[in-house]
N, C-alpha and C positions, 0 to 999 in steps of 0.2 A: 503494497500499499503507499510506503514511503516513496517509492521510487515514480508512482503515477503523480504524488503530488509535487516531488520535484521538476517533472516535466511540465507540470501546470505551471509552476513558477517559472520557470525558464521561458516558457511561450511568452509571457505576458510581463517579464520582468522591466522591460521598456516603459510601459504605463500603468503598471499597478498601481503607482502612486497616486494616480488620478482617480482611481475607483469607478472607473466605467460603468455605466450599466449593463444589465442583463436583459436579453429580449428573446422572447419567445421564437423559436424557428422551427421550420416545416420544409419536409421535402415532398413535393406535390407530383402527383401521377402527371399532370398536364405540363410538368416543366421538366420533361426527357427529350434531350436531343442528341442527333449525331452530327459528328463532324468529321469532315476528311482533311488529312493535312493539317492537324492543329499543332500549333507550336507557342510556347509560352517561355519567356526569357526576363529575368529580373535579377539584378545583383549579384552576377555570376552563378545563376542558376538558370538550367534549360531543360525544358522537358518537350518532347515532340511524340506524338501519335499518328500514325497514317490513317488510322480509323478509330475514333473514340465515341462513346458513349456517355453523356454528360448528365447528370441529376443535380438540379440546382436546390441550393439550401436558401430558402426563403425566410425573411425577417420581416416585421412592421416597417423596417427602414429602408428595405429592399432586398435584393438578393445579397448574400453576404458570403458564398460559399459553392463548392461544384464537386462534385464526385465524379471522378474520370474512371471509366472502365474500358481497358482495350490494352494491346501489346503496345509498349513504347519504350524509350529511352530516356535517361535524364542523365545530367553531370551539373557539378558543384564545385567549384574553385573558390578559395578564400585565401590569399597569400600562398604559404606552399602547400596548403591541405587540398586534397582531391578525391571526390567520390563519384562513382558513376555506375552504370548498368543499364539492365533491364527492369521495367515496371510495369506491373499488370493492372495496376489501381493507384488513385492519388486521392487525396481530399485538399484542395487549394481554399484557404481562406482568402479573402479580401474584404474590403470597405465597398460598401454597396455603390459607391459614387464610379468604382472602377470596374462593374460588372460588365458593362457591353465590351469595354476593351480587351478585359483579361480573358472572357471566355469565348471571345468571338462567335457570340451567339448569333449574330446578324449573318454568317456565312453557315449557320448549321441548320439541319433540317428536324422539325419536330416529330417525335415519335410518338407512336401509341403503344408503349413495351411494358407490359406490368411486370414482367421479368427483371429488364435493366432495373426498373424503378426500386424493385424488392432488393436487388444485388446493392444498390444506392443507398438504400434506407440501413442494410447491413453494415455497410462499410462506414457509415456516419456513426451507427449506434456502436459500433466496435473501438473505433479509434477517436471520437470526438471528445473523450475526456482526456486525453493528453496535451492539448492545446487550448483549451478553455474552459473556465470553471461554468458549471450549469447543473442542471437537474438530470443526469443520464440523457444528455445530449438534446435536450428540449429547449435549453437556453444557452444562449453564447453572448459573448462579447464582440462588438464590432471592431475589426483591425483598423486603425490608423491607415492613412493612404500612404502607399509605398512600402507597407510592411511585406516582407516575405513571409509566409507562413504554411508550410505544406508537409502532409503526410504521405510517404511512399510505400507502396508495397511493392518491394524490389526482389527480385531473383537471389542475389547474394547476399544482401545485408537485411533482410527481413524488413519489418517495418521500421521507418527512419522518419524522423521529424526534424526538417529544416526549418529554423525561424532566425529570421534577420531583421533588424531595425538599425536606425541610425547609431544606436550605443553598442550593440553586440550581436556577435554570429553565435548560434548555437546548433550543432546537429547531434541528435539524442537519438541512440540505438533503442528503439522502443522494444525488439525482440530481446537485443541483448542486455537490455537495462543498464545502459551506461552512456557516459559521454564519449562521442566519437569525436568531437572537435568544440571547443568553445573559445573565444577570442574577443576581445572588446575592440570596437571599431575605432580607427584614428580619428581625431578630430576633422581633418582635410577631407575624410570621406563622406561627413555628414550631408545628408540632402541630395545624394547621387542615387537615390532610390528613384 
């Protein structure tokens, strides 16, 4: 139990002082999409899927996350640390103001696929507790703009949380229950997200 608490602290260390509110979140059957050639890049992190299913995580403030399902690749580099490989699912968290740009939903096709929706709910329910506080995944904080927060289901590293903001970078091995990398960001790098 202590390891899960540590992961929650890591993910929100940058804005925990502000005590942001929790918002109810919901995955909707009507918010399932398919996207060809999905690519996401931010702050040394890249993730790419040739064919991906997305299940959106909605809040009263707007869409604040997406569960991605499909075969893809990822890479992350910060200073001398590098991590990469194959990914079969991911949970990407973002500020609702970044929803359109980050999910590329304008290039996606809406799907009526209950199986994909249920898989998305399973991923959300399994890993939501590692990156934000809430009530069994029913409540979530809204990440600030520019925050990188992603949980990956990887082939070689198990489940991995990558969280980066203007103050620190954390790579937490959820499967291994240990820090894989942690580093405070230098002052000159602030604002580059």
